[in-house]
N, C-alpha and C positions, 0 to 999 in steps of 0.2 A: 441733447445739450442746448439747442437753439430754443426749443420749447421751454426749458427750464429757465433760460436767460429772459425770455419774454415774461414769464410768470413772476420772476424776481423784480424786474422793472416795473411791472404793473403793481405789485405789491407795495414797492416804495412810493409810487405815485399816489396810491390809495391812502397810505397810512401817514405820510409826512407832507407838510406844507412845502418844504424845499425838496420834494421828492425827485424833481427834474435835475436839480443840482446834484443830488446824491447818484442818480443814475449816470449823469455825465462823468462824474468823478470815478465811478466804478468802471465805466467803459474805457476811461483813459488811464486807469490804474493810479489815479491821484488820491491822496489822503483827504479825508472829510474832517472838518473841524467842528461841525455843528449838525445836528438834526433837529428839525422843528416839527412838532406834532400840529395837527390842525386846530387845536385849541389854543395854540401859541406856546405851549410848553416847550422849552429849549433843553437839549442835551448837549452841553458843551464838551470839548475834547482838547487835549494839548495840541497846539498848532503844529502843523508839519508832520505830526506823527500818524502813521496808519493804525488802524485797529477799531475805530468806531464803526466803520461799515460792516466789518466782520462780525462785530458784536450785535449789531442791529439784525443782520441776516440770521445768525444763530438763535437769538433770544426773541425778536419780534416777529420774524417770518417763519422760520423752521421750528421754533419753540423746542429746542433740542433737549432741554432739561425737564420739560413739563408735559409734552403731548402724550395723551393717554396714560398719564401717570399722577398728575397732581394739579389741583386748582385750589388757590388760597381760600380758605373758609373764614367765617367771622372768628376773631380773636386767635386765629393761628399765629404762632411764633415761627418765623422764618429767619434763618441765617444765610447770608450770602457772603461766603468766604472767597475772596478774590474779586471784590465787587467792581474793580476798575473804576469807571467813571459813573456808575450807577444804572447801567441799562437794564440789567435783570431786576435789581431792587425796585426800580421805578415801575417796571412792567408789572410786578406783583402787587405793588400798592395801588396802581390804576385799576387792576382787576378787582380788588376788595379793599376798600379804604379802612374796613375794620380790622384787618390783619395787623400784625406788627412785624416790621422787617428790621433786622440788624445787619448793616452792611460793613463788612471788614475789608479794608484796603491798606496794605503796609507801605506801598510805594508813595513817597511824599507828593510828587507831581500829580499822580492820579488822585490821590486823597483830596487835594485842593479843589479839583474839578468835581469830585464826588459830592463834597460838601455844598459846592455852589449849585449843582444840579438838584440835589435833594431839597435845598433851601427854596428853590423856585418851584419845584414840582409838587412835593408831598411831605413837608417837614413833620406834619403831625403823625405820619405812619412810619418813617424811616429814621433810625438812629445810626450815625456813622461812628466807626471806631478804627483808629489808625493802628491796627495790630496784625499779626500774621499767625497762622496756624502751624504748629510744629509738634515735636515729640514731647516737650515739656516747657516749663516756664523759663524764660531767659531773654536774651537780646539777639538781634540779628541785624544783617545789612542786605539791602536789596541791590542786586547787580543786574545791569542791563545786559541782555543777550542778543538784542536785535533792535531794529528801528521802531518797531511797533510799541504802542502803550502796553500791549499784552506781554511783551517779551521781557520779563524780570524773573529772577529766581532768587530765593532766599538763601542767604548763607548764615548759619547760626554760629555764634561765638559767645560761649557762656562767660568768657572773660571780659566781654565789653562792659564798660560802665555806662555807656550811652549807646543808643541805637534803637531800632524798631522793636517794640515789645512783641515777644512770641509766647503763645499760650498753647496748651494741648486741648484736645477736644473736650475734656472734662472742665476746663477753665471757661467754656462758653456759658456755662450755667451761672456761674458767679459774675461773669461779664454782663450778662443781661440783667438789668436792674429791675427786678420784680419784687424786691423785699426779700428779707431773709426767711427760709433758706434758699430763695431763688426758685425758679420754675422747675417743674419736675421732668417736662419733656420738651423737645423741639419738634414741631410738626414737619418742617422740611428744612434740610441742610443742603444747599447748593455749594459745590466746591470746585474752583478752577484756580489751582495755586502752583502750576507749572513745575510739577515733580515733587513739591513738598507734601502731597497727599500720602506718599509712602511713609514718612517719618510720623506724620500725624495720626495714621491708622495703625502703624505697626505695633505701638505699645498700648493702644486702647483696649481696655477690658471689656468682656462681654456685658458687664453691668453698665459701663458708660455707653456702649454702642446701642443697648436696648432702650436708651432714653431718646433716640432718634427715631421717629415713625418712618420717615422717608428720606433717603439720601440719593442725590444726583450729582455725580462729579465727572469731570473730564480727567481721564487717566493719561499719563505720560510715560509710557514705556520707552519712548524715543529719547527722553531725557534720563530717566532712571530705569534701567532694564529690570524686569521682574516685578514692576509695580502692580500690574493687573493681576498676576497670580497671587501676590500677597493680599491684595484687597479681596479677592474671591475667598481666600482661606480665612482671613480675619473675620469677615462679615457672615460667613456661612452658618454660624451658630445661632445668629439672631435674625438674619434677614434673608429674603429671597432675592437673589441677584440676577440681573439681566444686563447683558452686555451689548451695546450697539457700536460696532467699530466704525470709524470714520474713513473717508477716502485716503486720509494721511496715514501712512504706515506707523504703528506703534502709538495711535492715539484714538481715542473714542469716548463715549459716554457710558458710564456704569450707573445703573439705577438699582437701588436697594430698598425693598419694602419690608418693614418689621413683619415677622410672621403672623402676628395677631391683628394686623391692619387690613381691612377690606380694600 
């Protein structure tokens, strides 16, 4: 554990200009409001909320969604569902400026910071959309379940006249503006939507799922029991599935590669 902590601190110092501040906040258990890369790129975060440091460690250091699984190629289309303030989307865009990233974030406060961060980091590569993934088209409301910027769950209410737009997986292809009839495939779908992954995938047909080459998602059995079993079953006809449980019980990363993709 001590060696791991030293490696984490060293990685923060190497990657971020304000790495020492990040290290101090991590050791003190304080939230971080901003990360600054060495080229001056800033990733801002809602003040006083935890979550930024966790996202940086997962995405920039551990690379939990991509290690040994995916690197963005030229003209790849990437969808980041549950983009938060843009840590993953920006990391993809910085790896390959010729890819295209569509970042979806349904929580209004996070979305404001997502837009700000993308505008300053790589506006030519990333498109932001204030929408949520769900079982179908409709409206929903985001409910806070904790103090972190990551702790929000979607409550769908089809009777709502106003609210956060909700779309199914199939709706992603019309959401992405590539001209009619839209793009045929999505190269990489990253999903971290705090339990809504069950609804989003439960009703998806094999025809829709086969249009995603690679999928990486955080599953949340601790929020919606039975989610992992459902995801495995639904994806088994079109994808090869690997599961990497995390140290947190009922949570981990599921990686799905379409069977014809090398």
